[in-house]
N, C-alpha and C positions, 0 to 999 in steps of 0.2 A: 546681597539680601536674599535669603532663601524663601522660596514660595512653598508653603506647606498646605497643599491640597490633598495629599495622598489619602488621608483619612476620609475625605469628602468625595472621593472619586468612586464611581461604580466600577464593576469588573470590566465592562466593555471600554470605558474611558481609560482604565489602566492598561488594558491590552493594546489599544490603539496608540497610546502615548509611548509605550515600550517599542512599538513598531517604528514610530517616528524617530525615537532615540537611536534605534539600531541602524536606520537608513540615513540619518543626518537631515534629509529633507525629502518630501514625498507629496505627490498629488493623490487625490481620492482614487483616480483611475489606476494609478500605479499600485496602490494598496489592494484594490479589488482584483486587478489583473494578475497579481503575484500568486494568487491561489491559496495563500496562507490565511487570509481573511475571507471567510465564507459568509458574507453579509450582503444585503442589498446596497447598491451604490448610494442611495439616499440616506440609508442608516449610517454609513461611514461618514458621509458628508455632514450630516447633522451632528454627529458625535465630535468630529474634528472642529466644527464651528463652536460647539459648547466649550471645548478645551481652549480655543482661541479666546472666547469671551471671558473665560476664567483667568486668562493671563498666562496660561502655560505654553501656548504655541504662538509663534509669529506666522504671518502669512503674507505672500506677495502674489500679485496678479500674474498669471501666466496664461496668456490667451483668454479663453472664457472661464478658466479654472483658477484655483489658488494652489500655490506650492507652500506646504506647511513645514515649519522647522521648530525645534524646541527652544524655549527661552531660557531653560535652565538645564543643569546636568542631572542625570538620574538620581544622584545622591541628595540633591537639594529637594 
């Protein structure tokens, strides 16, 4: 079952979703520390949480943080 949110995603949501796809799984800290994403930690955290609530990402607790992974392939 394909999830069709692409038209409903903002530019930042799309950018972060593409980053998660390219890395398989990632924490907020890893995204921010990588240097490619130049945003505040809380901005990245909030955006990934929104993508999770939209059903596009899975997350698993990892210490005090979450590790995010995609629920679907980029083509979906």
